[in-house]
OpenMM code with the backbone's topology and positions (N, CA, C; nanometers):
from openmm import Vec3, app, unit

residues = "MET ASP ASN GLN TYR VAL VAL GLY TRP GLY THR LEU ALA LEU ILE ASN ALA GLY LEU ALA GLN GLY LYS ASN ARG THR GLY LEU ASN TRP PHE LEU LEU SER LEU LEU LEU GLY PRO LEU ALA THR LEU ILE LEU LEU PHE VAL GLU LYS ARG GLU ARG".split()
positions = [
    Vec3(-2.9098, -8.9842, 6.4492),
    Vec3(-2.8086, -8.9721, 6.3456),
    Vec3(-2.7801, -8.8238, 6.3233),
    Vec3(-2.6559, -8.7918, 6.3076),
    Vec3(-2.6140, -8.6536, 6.2871),
    Vec3(-2.6614, -8.6022, 6.1516),
    Vec3(-2.7145, -8.4797, 6.1499),
    Vec3(-2.7667, -8.4221, 6.0254),
    Vec3(-2.6587, -8.4061, 5.9191),
    Vec3(-2.5363, -8.3760, 5.9586),
    Vec3(-2.4284, -8.3606, 5.8619),
    Vec3(-2.3974, -8.4936, 5.7935),
    Vec3(-2.4104, -8.5999, 5.8665),
    Vec3(-2.3872, -8.7332, 5.8108),
    Vec3(-2.4911, -8.7648, 5.7033),
    Vec3(-2.6153, -8.7312, 5.7305),
    Vec3(-2.7243, -8.7560, 5.6353),
    Vec3(-2.7059, -8.6707, 5.5106),
    Vec3(-2.6692, -8.5463, 5.5284),
    Vec3(-2.6471, -8.4572, 5.4140),
    Vec3(-2.5306, -8.5069, 5.3288),
    Vec3(-2.4242, -8.5500, 5.3906),
    Vec3(-2.3087, -8.6016, 5.3173),
    Vec3(-2.3407, -8.7288, 5.2406),
    Vec3(-2.4173, -8.8169, 5.3033),
    Vec3(-2.4558, -8.9437, 5.2397),
    Vec3(-2.5456, -8.9150, 5.1189),
    Vec3(-2.6397, -8.8219, 5.1345),
    Vec3(-2.7287, -8.7841, 5.0242),
    Vec3(-2.6541, -8.7176, 4.9106),
    Vec3(-2.5572, -8.6338, 4.9444),
    Vec3(-2.4759, -8.5687, 4.8420),
    Vec3(-2.3946, -8.6702, 4.7634),
    Vec3(-2.3391, -8.7673, 4.8327),
    Vec3(-2.2644, -8.8731, 4.7661),
    Vec3(-2.3548, -8.9523, 4.6716),
    Vec3(-2.4780, -8.9772, 4.7131),
    Vec3(-2.5727, -9.0501, 4.6276),
    Vec3(-2.6036, -8.9703, 4.5014),
    Vec3(-2.6178, -8.8386, 4.5132),
    Vec3(-2.6422, -8.7544, 4.3958),
    Vec3(-2.5216, -8.7536, 4.3023),
    Vec3(-2.4034, -8.7458, 4.3584),
    Vec3(-2.2812, -8.7499, 4.2772),
    Vec3(-2.2711, -8.8829, 4.2032),
    Vec3(-2.3025, -8.9913, 4.2710),
    Vec3(-2.2990, -9.1233, 4.2073),
    Vec3(-2.4007, -9.1340, 4.0949),
    Vec3(-2.5180, -9.0745, 4.1136),
    Vec3(-2.6194, -9.0767, 4.0078),
    Vec3(-2.5684, -9.0042, 3.8839),
    Vec3(-2.5042, -8.8902, 3.9024),
    Vec3(-2.4473, -8.8166, 3.7896),
    Vec3(-2.3350, -8.8931, 3.7233),
    Vec3(-2.2515, -8.9560, 3.8022),
    Vec3(-2.1417, -9.0372, 3.7485),
    Vec3(-2.1962, -9.1560, 3.6693),
    Vec3(-2.3015, -9.2163, 3.7191),
    Vec3(-2.3631, -9.3297, 3.6499),
    Vec3(-2.4223, -9.2869, 3.5165),
    Vec3(-2.4878, -9.1729, 3.5134),
    Vec3(-2.5445, -9.1240, 3.3877),
    Vec3(-2.4350, -9.0944, 3.2866),
    Vec3(-2.3211, -9.0503, 3.3329),
    Vec3(-2.2077, -9.0270, 3.2452),
    Vec3(-2.1534, -9.1553, 3.1847),
    Vec3(-2.1808, -9.2670, 3.2497),
    Vec3(-2.1386, -9.3972, 3.1981),
    Vec3(-2.2542, -9.4707, 3.1315),
    Vec3(-2.3578, -9.3969, 3.0930),
    Vec3(-2.4766, -9.4505, 3.0256),
    Vec3(-2.5456, -9.5589, 3.1083),
    Vec3(-2.5555, -9.5370, 3.2371),
    Vec3(-2.6266, -9.6271, 3.3274),
    Vec3(-2.7405, -9.5504, 3.3926),
    Vec3(-2.8339, -9.6207, 3.4536),
    Vec3(-2.9517, -9.5583, 3.5113),
    Vec3(-2.9153, -9.4830, 3.6390),
    Vec3(-2.9325, -9.3519, 3.6351),
    Vec3(-2.8981, -9.2687, 3.7498),
    Vec3(-2.9829, -9.2972, 3.8722),
    Vec3(-3.1124, -9.3221, 3.8517),
    Vec3(-3.2018, -9.3485, 3.9654),
    Vec3(-3.1628, -9.4768, 4.0378),
    Vec3(-3.1309, -9.5803, 3.9621),
    Vec3(-3.0895, -9.7066, 4.0254),
    Vec3(-2.9630, -9.6880, 4.1080),
    Vec3(-2.8682, -9.6161, 4.0539),
    Vec3(-2.7430, -9.5947, 4.1258),
    Vec3(-2.7613, -9.5001, 4.2439),
    Vec3(-2.8544, -9.4062, 4.2334),
    Vec3(-2.8859, -9.3189, 4.3462),
    Vec3(-2.9386, -9.4027, 4.4628),
    Vec3(-3.0343, -9.4906, 4.4324),
    Vec3(-3.0922, -9.5744, 4.5376),
    Vec3(-2.9898, -9.6722, 4.5942),
    Vec3(-2.9074, -9.7286, 4.5067),
    Vec3(-2.8022, -9.8188, 4.5522),
    Vec3(-2.7023, -9.7449, 4.6404),
    Vec3(-2.6733, -9.6218, 4.6062),
    Vec3(-2.5791, -9.5415, 4.6838),
    Vec3(-2.6346, -9.5060, 4.8206),
    Vec3(-2.7656, -9.4913, 4.8307),
    Vec3(-2.8247, -9.4661, 4.9620),
    Vec3(-2.8034, -9.5854, 5.0544),
    Vec3(-2.7981, -9.7045, 4.9965),
    Vec3(-2.7768, -9.8247, 5.0771),
    Vec3(-2.6288, -9.8530, 5.1028),
    Vec3(-2.5470, -9.8391, 4.9984),
    Vec3(-2.4068, -9.8803, 5.0085),
    Vec3(-2.3077, -9.7660, 5.0320),
    Vec3(-2.3474, -9.6446, 4.9985),
    Vec3(-2.2615, -9.5285, 5.0207),
    Vec3(-2.1331, -9.5332, 4.9410),
    Vec3(-2.0202, -9.5148, 5.0085),
    Vec3(-1.8908, -9.5100, 4.9397),
    Vec3(-1.8559, -9.6386, 4.8638),
    Vec3(-1.9088, -9.7497, 4.9065),
    Vec3(-1.8837, -9.8751, 4.8355),
    Vec3(-1.9445, -9.8705, 4.6954),
    Vec3(-2.0615, -9.8086, 4.6820),
    Vec3(-2.1239, -9.7930, 4.5500),
    Vec3(-2.0381, -9.7037, 4.4610),
    Vec3(-1.9761, -9.6025, 4.5185),
    Vec3(-1.8869, -9.5151, 4.4423),
    Vec3(-1.7690, -9.5955, 4.3884),
    Vec3(-1.7125, -9.6778, 4.4719),
    Vec3(-1.5986, -9.7596, 4.4306),
    Vec3(-1.6381, -9.8555, 4.3186),
    Vec3(-1.7530, -9.9181, 4.3314),
    Vec3(-1.8014, -10.0091, 4.2268),
    Vec3(-1.8213, -9.9332, 4.0969),
    Vec3(-1.8829, -9.8165, 4.1066),
    Vec3(-1.9137, -9.7370, 3.9880),
    Vec3(-1.7881, -9.6878, 3.9166),
    Vec3(-1.6835, -9.6642, 3.9910),
    Vec3(-1.5589, -9.6201, 3.9288),
    Vec3(-1.4956, -9.7281, 3.8423),
    Vec3(-1.5199, -9.8550, 3.8761),
    Vec3(-1.4556, -9.9635, 3.8038),
    Vec3(-1.5415, -10.0271, 3.6952),
    Vec3(-1.6710, -9.9935, 3.6887),
    Vec3(-1.7524, -10.0484, 3.5810),
    Vec3(-1.7244, -9.9710, 3.4523),
    Vec3(-1.7335, -10.0416, 3.3414),
    Vec3(-1.7039, -9.9784, 3.2130),
    Vec3(-1.8250, -9.9018, 3.1612),
    Vec3(-1.7972, -9.8062, 3.0755),
    Vec3(-1.9034, -9.7274, 3.0145),
    Vec3(-1.9803, -9.8141, 2.9149),
    Vec3(-2.1124, -9.8046, 2.9185),
    Vec3(-2.1971, -9.8792, 2.8254),
    Vec3(-2.2078, -9.8049, 2.6934),
    Vec3(-2.2110, -9.8824, 2.5862),
    Vec3(-2.2328, -9.8240, 2.4546),
    Vec3(-2.3831, -9.8090, 2.4325),
    Vec3(-2.4233, -9.7053, 2.3648),
    Vec3(-2.5656, -9.6849, 2.3366),
    Vec3(-2.6036, -9.7513, 2.2087),
] * unit.nanometer
topology = app.Topology()
chain = topology.addChain("A")
for resn in residues:
    res = topology.addResidue(resn, chain)
    for name in ("N", "CA", "C"):
        topology.addAtom(name, app.Element.getBySymbol(name[0]), res)
């Protein structure tokens, strides 16, 4: 596997974790989910609503 591909996938997972925390969701769960699903997890996360605390 190309190293640039791995770095990009990991960066996307970190971005998703930050986006999830901004929506009051668990960043670690979304980070791990993003490692598996990649851009699909980003798309899902964009459409979920923000949780109230």
